[in-house]
C-alpha positions, 0 to 999 in steps of 0.5 A: 296177745288180745285173743287171749284176753278178750277170751278171758274177759267174755269166757264167765264171771269167774274169769274176772277179778276183786282186789286192787288191780295196782296191787304191785307184786309183793315187796322182799326177797321171794324166799322170804315171801315163800316162808311167810306164806308157808307159816300163814298157811301151815297155821290156818290149817294147823298142818303137820308136815313132818312126814314130807321129805320134800318141798317146793314153792312156785310163785304166779305174779298174777294181773291182780294179785300174786298166788303161791303154789305150795307142794310137799311130797315124801314116801307116803303121799303129797300135799298140794295147797295153793294160797294167796300172798296174805295166806288165804287157801284157795286149793288143797290136793292131799294124796296119799298112797292108800287113797281110796283102797277098797279091795274087800269084795261085796261090802257095803261102804262103812263111812258115815255122811255126817261125820264127813259133814262135820270134817267139812265144817271144820275144814271151812271154818279154818279157810273161809275168810270173814263173812264168808259161809256156806250150806253144807246141807244144801251143798252135799251129795246125796247119792249113795254108791256102792263103791263110795270112798269120798263124800263130796260138797260143791256149792256156792260161798255166801257172802254177809250171808247172801248168794254170791258167784263164788263156788266151792268144791270139797271132798272128804275121804270115807276112811279116815274122813280128811279133806283131800280135794278143796277148790274155791273162787277168790275174791282176790284174785277174782274180782276188783272192788270191794263187797258192798254191805249186804243192804238192799234198798230195792222192794222184792215186789219192784224187782219181781215185777222187772224180772218177770218182764224178761220171761216169755213163752212160745205155744208148740207141740210136743211129744212125750216118749211113748205117746203117739199123740203130740200136745201142746205146751207153752215153752219158755223162750231162750232169754239173756242173762239178766239182774236187777241192779239194787242200787238204781232198781233197774233192769240191767241186761248182762249179756248185752253189757259183756258184748258191748265190752266185747266190741269195745275190745275191737275183738271177738276172739272169746265168742263161741264159734259153734256153727252147729254144722254136726261135723263129725269127730276125727274118725268119722272118715274111718266108719265111726271108728269101727273095724271091718270086723265091726261094720255089718256083715255082707248079707246085710249089705245086699242091694247096697249101691257101690261107691261110684254109684252113690257119689254119681247121686251126690253130685247129682244134688248140684246145691251140694258144691261137690264140684271141687271136692275129691271123693275120699271115702266111704263107709256103710253102717247100720242105722235105726230110723223110724224103728226100722233098721236102715243101711246108710253110707257116708261119703267123705269128700275133701278139697284144699284151700290155702292152708287147710283142708275143707270137709264134706260128709254126705250120708245117703240111703245105701240102697236107694241113693237118697240124701239124708244128711250133709256136714261140713268141716272149715274154720267158717271165720268169715275172713272170706267176703260173703258173696251170697246174701241172706235172701239168696242163701234162703232161696237156695235152701228152700229150693233144696228142701223142695227137691229133696223132701217135697211133701215133707217140706210142704207141711213146714214153715221158717222157724227161729225159736232158739237161734242165738247167733246172728245169721251168717256171723261165721260164714254160714247161712243157717236155716231151719224149717218146722212142721206145723199143724193146726198152726202150731210148730211141731219141732220135733219134725224139722229141717235144717240147712246151712248155706255157705256164704261164699259159694252158695253151697249147702254145707249142712243138711239135717232132718227129723220126722216122726211117722204117724204122729197125731195132733191134739186139738187146740180147743180149750188152751189157756192164754200165754198171760196165765201161762206165763204167770205159771211159769213165772211162779216156778222160779224164785227172786233172790237177792245178793250178790252179783258178778258185774263187768266193770269198764276200767279207766286204762288212764288210771296208773293203777290200771296201767299193767291191764292196759298193757296186757289189754283188758277192758274191763273186769268183774266186780260184785253189786248187790242186785235181785236174779231169777233162781230156779229150783233144782227141779226146773219147769220144761214148760206149762201145759197149754189147757191145764196151765200146770208146770211141766217138770222133766222126769227126775234123774234117779241115782239108781233105777231100783225100786219095789212095789211088792214088798209090804208085809214081807219079812225081807222088805228092809233088807231088799229096800237097803240093798236098793238104796245102793242100786242092788237088786232087779229091774222091773219094779218087782222083788217077789220076795216069796218066789223061789230062788233059781241060780240065775236069780241069785245071779242076777242079784250079785251081777247087780252089785257090779253094776248090771241091772236086770229083771230075771223075769223078763231077760233081753236077748244076751241079759243072762249071759252078761249076769253070768260074766259079771258073776265068773268075774266075782268067783261066785261061780265057775263056768261049769256050774252055770245051771240058769233054772235050778232051785237054790238051797239056803246052804247053796246061797251061803257057799255062793256068797262065801264064794263071792266074797274070797271065802273059798279056801278057808271055807274048804278046809276040812276037820276044824269047823264046828256050828252052834246050829241045831241041825249041824248033822244035816250039814254036808261035811264039805259045806260045814266050813262055810256054815261056820263061817257064815255063822261067824261073820253074821250072814245067817242065824238059827231059826227059833229052834236054832236050825239052819235048815241047809237043805230048805229051798231058798227065796228070793227074800232069803237071798236079800236077807243074807246078801245085806247081812253079807256085805255088812259084816265087820 
């Protein structure tokens, strides 16, 4: 029980609670209580539940406040709502048998973000309490999705206009703008005490000064992707969570506060015991989940050592402590290292220890037998007395590295940046050594070693190393103070409500139920000031320019062009690109004559297959055509990658992809308004008529379709957009 309680207490701010703790379970008959809550919920949401045939209510008498789960169901769907005893809506999930069905092929979403926002706003006005508001503009998801059937809103609930730790999520169906899902953090079941009035006393300048001092930077070499020269950058050190208490005007370390309360509880069950031993997943013993047919061909395995020889090489490394382990299995795999393919062998060792099986995975170069990495599994709970102290463990680690990687290890020094846990806390001593150049660390090149504190063996080992890297000169580096000022300027210091653990007076009768369950603290809300990182946070400060360095933005779609200026197809190509439809590579080439492969690639992008048809990698074209076959746009015997397409060809392929083939192939019933209808082949007249009817094509200034005219990529974009916008 204590383990459960403390893990709840130490988990996160949302696991604590704001209501009178001695709430006392609701009085009266449960049926009466259910009826009362149901009426409140129906009134709040103006629910019409006549269409449901079944209803049930489930009561949870929580530690701090009761909640009800109300469930309606019927032939056409279901509705589930969680509410407090007072009728406050905490969650709502609505399901319909017609939910999210969109079987129309090749169609742009028809929903309207503005209407979805209106629906979300109307719903929130009903369910939010007094003093609670949200910023829907900030909470709205901005990503366009070709298969978008819902609109998503996620954000913070403002209390008295100020940020708070309370979060909400809300989903609106695009088909009818109904709120399908809603969830919010609860004051009643989440926090103790009252919500203080939003009256702040500490000046922002004072809070900024205190919070600035919590930041620190380290100067290290980093290597940007695609570069061969590492440059110096000031990087942020990991820090605890802080806030400035507004009433006291003092800095409070929330991380230490939680830790102290954990020690008071005399239980550490809630602490994350991730040892970072790089333990593989459960299928590691089967060669990473690959079948024999999926593993390497015999040709690539030529020259590799056998299982017995590899076992001997591994056992020869005495520090691995394999004497008491038995070899369970060996698997061979191909890995990319420094741009080259290497065959590696993973040996799995195991031994029984009381009621558990301990495993150790040793990876070797399959041809040379050189040790590459070690991982281990085990409880590592510190239940056994440490027999190896830290100094002895470090000596073992360094002797091991000197034997395995003498030349590279000689370029390294002990590296501690980013190590968060107390070393040896869980029965493993961990050590990191990173490469140094010009007196500064380059942590991309490093070795990590874990030493079992009980038997002194190497229980984990990993390495990373960069070939042929150059190091920029440290001349002209700015001071740490200037870098810190630049880094601090990327944050905002915001005032608002902060979740702060409050130690309970367990002698108070009101807290008796909580004391019985082992709670020693619960969260309360306090006014405070915190550092808020922008959505695009700085990765560090350039050590020479003093400018913040931001991680590249992750674009929801990678379709962007730089060659559409002046093209009649510009609007169409860019509209499609907003949904990820188009070509990779940054160039559309709108006036280029269209080939079958070009059109196939354009259609395949609607299925998530994005390629540059002018620069195809091995297998790209096959992947494109597989997608197009699946859409019904082409048959396998119709594939002709380089075949030029006419405007009529484009129309036919688009309509086939949209499922119009059976109707288009009917004979003797179609006519068009095109002035050159006599130039349309009889077999294609149905396609032309349907395309004109649904707005895919229009006649030129003379009313001509020009069916045999060579199509361009721009023509394909214009017709595809019109087809996907059809009503």
